[in-house]
C-alpha positions as CSV (number, residue, x, y, z in Angstrom):
1,M,0.0,-0.1,-0.1
2,K,3.0,2.4,0.7
3,T,4.5,1.5,-2.7
4,R,2.4,3.9,-4.8
5,P,3.5,7.2,-2.9
6,I,7.2,6.1,-3.0
7,I,6.9,5.6,-6.8
8,T,4.8,8.8,-7.3
9,I,7.9,10.8,-5.4
10,L,10.6,9.1,-7.4
11,S,8.9,9.9,-10.4
12,G,8.5,13.5,-9.5
13,L,12.2,13.5,-8.9
14,V,13.1,12.1,-12.2
15,I,10.6,14.6,-14.1
16,L,11.7,17.7,-12.3
17,P,15.1,18.0,-13.8
18,V,13.6,17.4,-17.3
19,A,11.2,20.3,-16.7
20,A,13.7,22.6,-15.5
21,H,15.9,21.7,-18.5
22,A,13.0,22.7,-20.7
23,Q,12.7,26.0,-19.2
24,E,16.2,27.0,-19.5
25,I,16.9,30.0,-21.9
26,S,19.8,29.2,-24.5
27,Y,22.0,31.6,-26.2
28,S,22.9,29.0,-28.8
29,Y,20.9,29.2,-31.9
30,L,20.6,29.9,-35.5
31,D,17.8,32.4,-37.1
32,A,16.4,32.7,-40.6
33,A,14.1,35.8,-40.9
34,Y,11.8,37.5,-43.3
35,M,12.0,41.0,-42.3
36,N,11.3,44.8,-42.8
37,N,14.2,47.3,-42.2
38,G,12.0,50.0,-40.9
39,M,13.7,53.0,-42.6
40,D,10.9,55.5,-43.2
41,V,12.2,59.0,-43.1
42,S,11.5,62.3,-45.0
43,A,13.2,65.7,-45.1
44,S,12.7,69.0,-46.8
45,E,15.1,71.8,-47.9
46,S,14.8,75.2,-49.6
47,L,17.1,76.0,-52.4
48,A,18.2,79.4,-53.7
49,D,21.2,79.5,-56.1
50,T,22.6,81.1,-59.3
51,I,23.2,78.7,-62.1
52,Y,25.4,79.4,-65.1
53,I,23.5,78.6,-68.4
54,D,26.7,79.4,-70.5
55,T,29.7,81.7,-70.2
56,V,27.6,84.8,-70.4
57,M,24.2,84.1,-69.1
58,T,23.0,83.2,-65.6
59,A,19.7,82.4,-64.1
60,D,18.4,82.5,-60.4
61,I,16.5,79.5,-59.1
62,A,14.4,79.0,-56.1
63,A,13.0,75.7,-55.0
64,D,11.5,73.6,-52.2
65,I,12.8,70.0,-52.4
66,G,11.5,67.0,-50.5
67,I,13.3,63.7,-49.9
68,D,11.8,60.4,-48.7
69,V,13.6,57.1,-48.0
70,D,10.9,54.2,-47.7
71,D,11.3,50.9,-45.9
72,G,11.5,47.6,-47.7
73,N,11.4,43.7,-47.0
74,G,14.1,41.3,-47.3
75,F,15.9,38.4,-45.6
76,G,18.3,38.0,-42.8
77,L,20.4,35.4,-41.0
78,R,21.4,35.7,-37.3
79,G,23.3,33.2,-35.0
80,S,24.4,33.1,-31.5
81,W,26.7,30.7,-29.6
82,G,26.9,30.4,-25.7
83,F,30.4,29.1,-25.3
84,H,30.1,29.7,-21.5
85,P,27.1,29.5,-19.1
86,N,27.6,33.6,-18.8
87,W,29.0,34.4,-22.2
88,H,28.0,34.4,-25.8
89,V,29.2,35.6,-29.2
90,F,26.7,36.6,-32.0
91,A,26.6,37.8,-35.6
92,A,23.6,39.2,-37.8
93,Y,23.2,39.9,-41.4
94,A,20.3,41.4,-43.4
95,D,19.7,42.4,-47.0
96,T,16.4,44.5,-47.6
97,D,15.0,46.6,-50.3
98,T,14.6,50.4,-50.0
99,D,13.3,53.2,-52.1
100,L,14.4,56.9,-52.7
101,R,12.1,59.5,-53.8
102,L,12.7,63.3,-54.5
103,S,10.1,65.9,-55.4
104,G,10.2,69.6,-55.7
105,S,8.9,72.7,-57.4
106,G,10.2,76.3,-57.8
107,T,10.9,79.2,-60.1
108,I,13.7,80.1,-62.4
109,T,14.5,83.6,-63.6
110,E,16.7,84.1,-66.6
111,M,18.2,87.5,-66.5
112,D,15.5,90.1,-66.0
113,E,12.8,87.8,-67.7
114,T,9.5,86.9,-65.9
115,P,10.1,84.1,-63.3
116,M,8.9,80.7,-64.7
117,D,7.9,77.7,-62.9
118,F,9.4,74.2,-62.8
119,G,8.7,70.8,-61.2
120,L,11.0,68.0,-60.3
121,T,10.4,64.2,-59.6
122,A,13.2,61.7,-59.1
123,S,13.2,58.1,-57.9
124,S,15.5,55.0,-57.3
125,G,15.4,51.6,-56.1
126,G,18.1,50.2,-53.8
127,D,18.9,47.9,-51.0
128,A,20.4,48.2,-47.5
129,T,22.7,45.7,-46.3
130,D,23.3,45.5,-42.5
131,W,26.1,43.8,-40.2
132,R,26.2,43.2,-36.5
133,V,29.1,41.3,-34.9
134,G,29.7,41.1,-31.2
135,F,29.9,39.5,-27.8
136,G,27.5,39.4,-24.8
137,Y,27.3,38.6,-21.1
138,N,24.1,36.8,-19.9
139,H,22.9,35.9,-16.3
140,D,20.1,33.8,-15.3
141,F,18.2,35.3,-12.6
142,S,16.1,32.1,-12.4
143,P,15.2,29.1,-14.8
144,R,12.6,31.5,-16.6
145,L,14.3,34.9,-16.5
146,S,17.7,35.7,-18.2
147,G,19.3,39.2,-18.7
148,F,21.9,40.0,-21.1
149,A,24.3,43.0,-22.2
150,Q,26.0,43.0,-25.6
151,L,28.7,45.1,-27.3
152,S,28.8,45.0,-31.1
153,W,30.4,46.4,-34.3
154,D,27.6,47.6,-36.5
155,S,27.7,48.3,-40.3
156,R,25.2,49.6,-42.7
157,D,25.5,50.0,-46.6
158,V,22.7,51.7,-48.5
159,D,23.0,51.6,-52.4
160,F,20.6,53.3,-54.9
161,D,20.6,52.5,-58.4
162,S,20.8,55.5,-61.0
163,V,18.2,58.1,-60.1
164,T,15.6,58.8,-62.6
165,V,15.1,62.6,-62.8
166,V,12.2,64.1,-64.5
167,I,12.1,67.9,-64.8
168,D,9.1,69.9,-66.0
169,D,10.7,73.2,-67.2
170,E,9.0,75.6,-69.6
171,S,12.4,77.5,-70.0
172,D,14.3,74.3,-71.0
173,L,17.1,75.9,-69.0
174,L,17.5,73.3,-66.3
175,Q,19.4,70.1,-66.2
176,P,19.2,67.4,-63.6
177,S,22.7,68.1,-62.5
178,D,21.7,71.7,-61.7
179,L,19.8,70.4,-58.8
180,I,21.0,66.8,-57.9
181,A,24.9,66.4,-57.6
182,D,25.1,62.7,-58.4
183,I,22.4,61.1,-60.6
184,D,24.4,58.1,-61.6
185,G,23.8,56.4,-58.3
186,I,24.0,56.9,-54.6
187,S,26.1,54.7,-52.1
188,I,26.1,55.5,-48.4
189,D,27.9,53.2,-45.8
190,N,29.1,53.7,-42.3
191,A,30.1,51.6,-39.2
192,G,30.2,52.1,-35.4
193,I,29.9,50.8,-32.0
194,G,26.5,49.3,-30.8
195,A,25.3,48.3,-27.2
196,N,22.3,46.3,-26.4
197,V,20.7,45.4,-22.9
198,G,17.4,43.2,-22.6
199,L,15.7,40.5,-20.8
200,R,14.2,37.1,-21.8
201,G,11.5,35.5,-19.8
202,K,9.6,32.3,-20.1
203,V,6.0,32.6,-19.5
204,N,5.8,28.7,-19.6
205,D,7.7,25.9,-21.2
206,W,6.9,26.9,-24.7
207,L,6.3,30.7,-24.7
208,E,9.1,33.2,-24.2
209,L,8.6,37.1,-24.1
210,N,11.6,39.4,-24.5
211,G,12.6,43.1,-24.8
212,H,15.6,45.2,-25.2
213,V,17.1,48.7,-25.7
214,R,19.9,49.1,-28.3
215,Y,22.1,51.8,-29.3
216,S,23.7,51.9,-32.6
217,E,26.0,54.7,-34.2
218,V,24.5,53.6,-37.5
219,G,20.8,53.0,-36.3
220,G,19.3,56.3,-37.6
221,I,19.2,58.3,-40.8
222,D,19.6,62.2,-41.1
223,L,18.9,63.0,-44.8
224,M,20.3,66.6,-44.3
225,A,23.8,65.4,-43.3
226,D,26.7,65.1,-45.8
227,G,28.1,61.9,-47.1
228,D,28.3,58.8,-45.1
229,D,27.0,60.8,-42.0
230,I,23.7,60.4,-43.4
231,L,23.7,57.1,-41.4
232,D,23.3,58.5,-37.8
233,S,23.1,57.2,-34.4
234,D,19.8,56.1,-32.9
235,T,18.4,54.3,-29.8
236,L,15.9,51.6,-30.5
237,F,13.4,49.7,-28.4
238,G,12.7,46.0,-29.2
239,F,9.8,43.6,-28.3
240,G,9.3,39.9,-29.2
241,A,7.8,36.6,-28.5
242,E,8.9,33.0,-29.3
243,V,6.8,30.0,-29.5
244,Q,8.9,26.9,-29.1
245,F,7.5,23.6,-30.7
246,T,10.2,21.3,-29.7
247,D,13.4,21.5,-27.8
248,N,15.4,22.6,-30.8
249,F,12.7,24.5,-33.1
250,A,10.8,27.7,-32.5
251,I,9.2,30.5,-34.4
252,C,9.7,34.1,-33.2
253,G,8.3,37.6,-34.0
254,E,10.0,40.8,-33.2
255,V,9.4,44.5,-33.7
256,E,12.1,47.3,-33.1
257,T,11.3,50.8,-33.2
258,G,13.5,54.1,-33.0
259,E,13.4,57.7,-33.9
260,D,13.9,57.1,-37.5
261,S,12.6,53.5,-38.1
262,T,10.1,50.8,-37.1
263,G,11.0,47.3,-38.4
264,W,9.7,44.0,-37.7
265,A,11.0,40.4,-38.4
266,I,9.5,36.8,-38.5
267,L,12.1,34.2,-37.7
268,T,12.5,30.5,-37.5
269,R,15.0,29.6,-34.8
270,F,17.0,26.4,-34.3
271,Y,18.6,25.9,-31.0
272,F,21.8,23.8,-30.8
273,G,24.1,22.7,-28.0
274,S,23.2,21.8,-24.4
C-alpha cells in the first residue's frame, strides 16, 4: 500500500530535472528571418542659387525639395553561440530593399525675364545591407528569466541605383545636374559601435517574451547630413515573442522601433548545443 506514494515521489524527482531543462533559456541558436528594415524618413530643404547657363548668361532658381526614404522587405540570418554559461558571441546579417524619392517645385529667372515655374520628380530603387558582430554577457536570474548585455560592431551600407530624374521646365534651361549632384547612383555606408541590454522571460515551457534597448551609431538616418554621415546614431526599443515547438525548433516575432525607423521580423529559430 505504501509503494504507490514512493513511486510517485521518485517519478517526480525524475521529471523535475527534465522540466527545469525545458525552461532553460539558451543563447546558442541560428535564425532565418523574413524582415522589414523599418527605414521610413523624410526631409525637406529650400534651395536658392544662381546657375550658369553658359559663359555669359546666368539664371536664379528658388525651389523647395522633398526627400523620402521608404522601408522595404528582405531576408536576414542571425546566429549566437553560448560558449560559456555566462558568455556568448553573435552575428547578424540582413539584406533588404529600400526606395528613394525626391520631389520639388520652384521658379527660375533668366536675367531680367519673368520668373517661370518648374517641377522635379526623381526616384530610385536600392537595397540596405546590415552587419552586426559582437559578444555578450548573460545572467540567469531564475530558470525562467535571463538578462543580457551586448557590445557589437555595426555596419550599414545603402546603395541606390541610377536616379531617374524628370524636370518639367518651360524654359528648357534646367538640367538634372543643376539640382542633384550625383544622379548616376548613390552609395552610403558607415559603421560604428553598438550596445544592447535586455531581458528574456519564459511565461511557460513553450512561450518566451523578450525586450531590449539598443543603441547603434548607424541605427538612424539624417537626410540633411553630408556623405556617409547620413547614417546617424539612434536608440531603438525592441519587443518580441517566441513559440517553442520542440527543444530545438521555435518561431519568433520581433518589432524594433526608434526615432527614424520601425522594423519587424518573423524568424524560424534552431537551438543547438546543451
